[in-house]
C-alpha positions in Angstrom: -109.0 68.0 168.8 -106.0 65.7 168.7 -103.0 66.4 166.5 -103.0 63.3 164.4 -105.2 60.2 163.8 -103.7 57.1 162.2 -106.6 54.8 161.1 -107.6 51.8 159.1 -104.8 49.4 160.0 -104.0 46.4 162.2 -102.1 47.6 165.3 -99.2 45.7 166.9 -99.0 47.5 170.1 -95.8 45.7 171.4 -97.3 46.4 174.9 -96.6 44.0 177.9 -99.5 41.7 176.8 -98.6 41.7 173.1 -102.0 43.2 172.2 -102.9 43.2 168.6 -105.9 45.1 167.3 -107.2 43.8 164.0 -108.8 47.0 162.7 -107.6 49.9 164.8 -106.7 53.4 164.9 -104.3 55.7 167.0 -104.9 59.3 168.3 -101.9 61.4 169.0 -101.6 64.7 170.9 -98.5 66.7 171.9 -96.0 63.9 170.9 -97.6 61.2 172.8 -100.3 58.4 172.2 -103.7 59.7 173.5 -105.6 56.7 172.6 -105.5 53.5 170.7 -108.1 50.7 170.1 -110.6 49.3 167.7 -111.8 51.9 165.2 -115.4 51.2 166.2 -114.5 52.5 169.8 -112.6 55.5 168.7 -113.5 58.8 170.5 -115.5 61.2 168.6 -113.2 64.4 169.1 -111.2 63.5 166.0 -107.8 65.0 164.9 -106.6 67.9 162.7 -104.8 65.5 160.5 -105.6 61.9 159.3 -103.2 59.3 158.0 -104.7 56.3 156.3 -102.9 53.0 157.0 -104.7 51.4 154.0 -105.2 48.2 155.8 -101.5 47.8 156.6 -99.8 47.2 159.9 -99.3 50.0 162.4 -96.5 49.4 164.8 -94.0 51.4 166.8 -91.3 53.1 165.1 -88.1 51.0 164.8 -85.2 51.7 167.2 -81.6 51.5 165.9 -79.5 50.9 169.0 -76.1 51.4 167.4 -74.9 53.2 164.3 -72.5 55.7 163.1 -74.9 57.8 160.9 -72.4 59.8 158.8 -70.7 56.5 157.8 -73.1 56.7 154.9 -70.3 58.6 153.2 -68.1 55.5 153.6 -70.6 52.9 152.4 -68.5 50.4 150.4 -65.1 52.0 151.0 -63.5 48.9 152.4 -65.2 45.5 152.3 -64.4 41.8 153.0 -61.8 42.5 155.6 -61.4 41.6 159.3 -62.3 44.3 161.9 -58.8 45.3 162.8 -57.5 45.8 159.2 -60.8 47.4 158.2 -60.6 50.0 161.0 -57.0 50.8 161.2 -56.0 50.7 157.6 -59.0 52.1 155.9 -61.6 53.7 158.1 -59.4 55.7 160.5 -57.4 57.1 157.6 -60.5 58.2 155.7 -61.9 59.9 158.8 -58.9 62.1 159.0 -60.5 63.9 156.0 -63.9 64.4 157.5 -65.2 67.8 158.3 -68.1 69.1 160.3 -70.2 69.9 157.2 -69.4 66.4 155.7 -70.7 64.8 158.9 -73.9 66.9 158.8 -74.7 65.9 155.3 -73.7 62.3 155.8 -76.1 62.3 158.9 -78.7 63.8 156.8 -78.4 61.1 154.2 -78.7 58.6 157.1 -81.8 60.3 158.2 -83.4 59.9 154.9 -82.5 56.2 154.8 -83.8 55.6 158.3 -87.0 57.4 157.8 -87.7 55.6 154.5 -86.9 52.3 156.4 -89.1 53.0 159.3 -86.4 53.8 161.9 -87.6 56.6 164.2 -84.9 56.5 167.0 -81.2 55.9 166.7 -78.0 55.8 168.8 -75.1 57.6 167.2 -71.4 57.4 168.1 -69.3 59.5 165.7 -67.1 62.5 165.0 -68.4 66.0 164.9 -71.3 64.8 167.1 -72.9 68.3 167.3 -73.5 68.1 163.6 -75.2 64.6 163.9 -77.4 66.1 166.6 -78.3 69.1 164.3 -79.2 66.7 161.5 -81.3 64.4 163.8 -83.1 67.5 165.1 -83.8 68.9 161.7 -85.0 65.6 160.3 -87.4 65.1 163.2 -86.0 61.9 164.6 -85.2 60.8 168.2 -81.6 60.2 169.0 -79.0 59.6 171.6 -75.7 61.1 170.4 -72.2 61.3 171.6 -68.8 62.4 170.4 -66.5 59.3 169.9 -63.4 59.9 172.2 -60.2 57.9 172.1 -56.5 58.6 173.2 -55.1 59.7 169.9 -56.0 63.2 168.6 -59.3 63.4 166.8 -60.0 65.1 163.4 -62.9 66.6 165.1 -61.7 68.0 168.4 -58.0 67.6 168.3 -56.5 66.8 171.8 -58.5 64.6 174.4 -59.3 67.4 176.7 -61.2 69.2 173.9 -63.2 65.9 173.4 -64.3 65.9 177.1 -65.3 69.6 176.8 -67.3 68.9 173.6 -69.0 66.0 175.4 -70.2 68.0 178.4 -71.3 70.8 176.1 -73.3 68.5 174.0 -75.0 66.8 177.0 -75.9 70.2 178.5 -77.1 71.6 175.2 -79.7 68.9 174.7 -80.7 68.3 178.4 -84.2 69.4 177.9 -84.8 68.6 174.3 -87.8 66.3 173.6 -86.1 64.1 171.2 -82.2 64.5 171.4 -80.1 63.3 174.3 -76.3 63.6 174.7 -74.2 60.8 176.1 -70.5 59.9 176.9 -69.0 57.7 174.2 -65.4 56.4 174.6 -64.6 54.3 171.5 -63.5 50.9 173.0 -61.1 49.6 175.7 -58.4 49.1 173.0 -58.4 52.8 172.0 -59.1 54.3 175.5 -56.7 54.2 178.4 -57.9 53.6 182.0 -57.5 57.3 182.8 -59.7 58.3 179.8 -62.4 55.7 180.8 -62.5 56.9 184.4 -62.8 60.5 183.3 -65.6 59.5 181.1 -67.3 57.7 184.0 -66.9 60.8 186.1 -68.7 63.0 183.4 -71.5 60.4 183.4 -72.0 60.8 187.1 -71.7 64.6 187.1 -74.2 65.2 184.2 -76.5 62.1 184.8 -75.5 60.7 181.4 -75.2 57.2 179.8 -71.9 55.8 178.6 -72.0 54.0 175.3 -68.8 51.9 174.2 -67.9 49.2 171.8 -67.1 46.2 173.9 -66.3 42.5 173.5 -66.7 42.6 169.7 -64.1 40.1 168.9 -61.9 37.4 170.4 -58.9 39.3 169.0 -60.1 42.4 171.1 -60.5 40.2 174.3 -57.0 38.7 173.8 -55.4 42.1 173.4 -57.1 43.5 176.6 -56.1 40.4 178.7 -52.5 40.8 177.4 -52.4 44.5 178.2 -54.5 44.5 181.6 -54.7 40.9 182.7 -58.5 40.9 182.4 -61.2 40.4 179.9 -62.8 43.7 178.6 -66.0 43.7 180.8 -63.9 42.8 183.8 -61.5 45.7 182.9 -64.5 48.1 182.8 -65.7 46.8 186.2 -62.4 47.3 187.8 -62.7 51.0 186.8 -66.1 51.2 188.3 -68.0 51.6 185.1 -70.2 48.5 185.0 -73.6 49.8 186.0 -77.0 50.8 184.8 -75.5 53.9 182.9 -73.5 51.4 180.6 -74.7 50.5 177.1 -72.3 48.3 175.2 -72.2 47.7 171.4 -71.8 44.2 170.0 -71.1 42.1 173.1 -70.2 39.1 171.0 -67.3 37.6 173.0 -69.2 37.3 176.3 -69.1 34.2 178.7 -71.7 33.1 181.1 -70.3 34.9 184.1 -70.2 38.1 182.2 -73.8 37.8 181.1 -74.8 37.3 184.7 -72.9 40.5 185.5 -74.6 42.4 182.7 -78.0 41.4 184.1 -77.2 42.2 187.8 -75.8 45.5 186.9 -78.5 46.6 184.5 -76.1 47.0 181.6 -77.8 47.3 178.2 -76.5 45.7 175.0 -76.9 46.7 171.2 -76.8 43.5 169.0 -75.6 44.2 165.5 -75.8 40.7 163.7 -75.3 41.9 160.1 -72.1 43.9 160.9 -70.8 41.1 163.1 -71.3 38.5 160.2 -69.7 40.7 157.5 -66.6 41.5 159.7 -66.6 37.8 160.9 -66.6 39.0 164.5 -68.7 36.1 165.7 -72.2 35.6 167.0 -73.3 37.4 170.2 -75.0 35.1 172.8 -78.4 36.7 172.2 -80.6 33.9 173.7 -78.5 33.6 176.8 -78.7 37.5 177.4 -82.5 37.6 176.9 -82.9 34.4 179.2 -81.1 36.3 181.9 -83.1 39.6 181.4 -80.5 41.8 179.9 -82.1 44.6 177.8 -80.8 43.9 174.3 -81.6 46.1 171.3 -80.9 45.8 167.6 -78.5 47.8 165.7 -77.3 48.1 162.1 -73.8 49.6 163.0 -72.5 52.1 160.5 -72.9 51.8 156.6 -69.2 51.1 156.2 -69.6 47.8 157.9 -73.2 46.6 157.1 -73.8 48.4 154.6 -77.4 49.7 155.2 -79.7 51.2 157.8 -82.7 48.7 157.0 -83.7 47.5 160.5 -86.4 45.3 159.1 -83.8 43.4 157.0 -81.6 43.3 160.2 -84.4 41.5 162.0 -84.7 38.9 159.3 -80.8 38.3 159.6 -81.0 38.2 163.4 -83.6 35.5 163.5 -82.0 33.4 160.8 -78.4 33.8 162.2 -79.2 32.6 165.7 -81.2 29.5 164.4 -78.4 28.5 162.1 -75.9 29.1 164.8 -77.6 26.9 167.5 -79.0 24.5 164.9 -82.3 25.2 166.5 -85.3 26.6 164.6 -87.0 28.0 167.8 -84.0 30.2 168.6 -84.6 34.0 168.2 -88.4 33.6 167.6 -90.1 36.3 165.5 -91.9 38.0 168.5 -88.7 38.3 170.5 -86.8 39.8 167.5 -89.5 42.3 166.8 -89.2 43.4 170.4 -85.4 44.1 170.1 -86.3 46.9 167.6 -89.3 48.2 169.5 -90.2 47.7 173.1 -86.8 46.2 174.3 -85.0 48.7 172.2 -86.9 51.3 174.2 -85.6 49.9 177.4 -82.0 50.1 175.9 -82.6 53.7 175.3 -83.7 54.0 178.9 -87.5 54.7 178.1 -90.3 52.4 179.1 -92.5 54.7 177.1 -90.7 54.2 173.9 -91.3 51.2 171.5 -95.0 50.7 172.4 -98.3 51.8 171.1 -100.3 52.5 174.2 -101.7 55.7 175.9 -99.0 57.8 177.4 -96.3 56.3 175.2 -94.1 58.5 172.9 -95.9 58.8 169.5 -93.3 57.1 167.2 -95.0 54.7 164.9 -94.8 53.4 161.3 -97.2 51.8 158.8 -96.1 48.9 156.8 -97.9 48.2 153.5 -99.3 44.7 153.2 -101.0 45.1 149.8 -98.2 43.6 147.8 -97.6 40.2 146.3 -94.7 39.3 148.6 -96.8 40.2 151.6 -99.8 38.0 150.5 -101.2 36.0 152.2 -100.4 36.9 155.8 -101.2 34.3 158.4 -99.1 35.8 161.2 -98.3 39.5 161.0 -95.2 39.3 163.3 -93.7 36.5 161.3 -94.4 38.4 158.0 -92.7 41.5 159.4 -89.5 39.5 160.4 -89.2 37.1 157.5 -90.8 38.9 154.5 -91.0 42.7 155.0 -88.2 45.2 154.0 -87.7 48.8 154.6 -89.2 49.5 151.1 -92.5 48.3 152.5 -92.8 51.1 155.0 -95.5 53.5 153.8 -95.7 56.1 156.6 -93.3 57.2 159.3 -94.2 59.4 162.4 -91.9 60.4 165.1 -93.0 62.4 168.2 -96.4 62.8 166.6 -95.0 64.5 163.4 -95.4 62.8 160.0 -91.9 62.5 158.5 -93.0 60.4 155.5 -96.4 59.9 153.9 -96.9 57.4 151.1 -93.1 57.0 150.7 -92.7 60.8 150.2 -90.6 62.9 152.7 -92.7 65.7 154.2 -89.9 67.7 155.8 -86.6 66.9 153.9 -85.4 67.6 150.4 -84.1 64.2 149.2 -82.5 65.6 146.0 -80.5 68.2 147.8 -79.4 65.9 150.6 -78.2 63.1 148.2 -76.3 65.7 146.0 -74.5 67.2 149.1 -73.7 63.8 150.5 -72.1 62.8 147.2 -70.2 66.1 147.1 -68.6 65.5 150.5 -68.0 61.9 150.0 -65.7 62.5 147.0 -62.8 63.9 149.2 -62.7 61.2 151.9 -60.3 58.7 150.2 -57.6 61.4 150.0 
């Protein structure tokens, strides 16, 4: 018998052909999709557990390509400010009061929010990264996690050499984990010196790991890097030998045509964070141009201090509308393409062709979205309905690696009351 059967729903497979199955079911074994198709053709061997989609939409679990999970503790701490002021005058000072346990409970709070909103995979750059990995593992989520490193002393590891050691240990500890992967995560070109970045690149090569970094987020950043190094941020990284298929950049707002060509040629991946970029007035990333050149682009929420939520369905709505308004073109960022940013294309950003799809052999991460509600009625086009109507509160079931994490909006593995209480307790001391 199989481990899990998800039945009685319309399947959006997000496979290479855009296959949709009107009344389908999915069989899962050992963390992977064993079979999917019309219910009438379902194999007779069955499953030890069944999950009823109730006529809703079955789709891949959503992939959050950039966040800082424990920043749930800083939600609403400093709003309506430009990036540089927000970061240096408010966020960095508050983070000096962080502890390992605070990051653990903040990450657990983020796990609750993501599971409830249908997010099954996330990329996390933050302090006390082993605690974020511990939380992701206990929550049953899939994650790429790295310790943020920069030139000044960290409240997590102290001096820089300790940060490198912590990074190596994290990558090695999770090398064979089925859901958690470690990565090298220098903060940004304006907080990391060339020697730091070169050392980070060396660790990537030595341990076969990805590098994730904030890059080209604002014109102010670009101007500062040009003044300091005589090069734009991406060119600066290229000069250090870091622009390759290990590189995964966050934001990518201030990119020109030549830089987009370079991203495509080098196989660099990008996390697009429209709501955070709007809120901090950072600008609008050239999404259509990157996609036209074949750059792998995923969708990210960024942290809760700059968004201020982890609702990727809401992020998709913002993404589609932002680019239409920005380009004065209603055909920009069409619904099908935006959905792929949080599913199949997001899987490519994570380095997995078997993530973000519902097809035999793919990783068994999927969600069910309830359509039996007034605001989801009628439904002419399920993809458009997901982008322009659905929200995280419409997610009914969440499954990651074949394990049911939420059924009928109730957590199956986590104690919501305990996590919320602990997170509030640790949030109190962060303002000093």
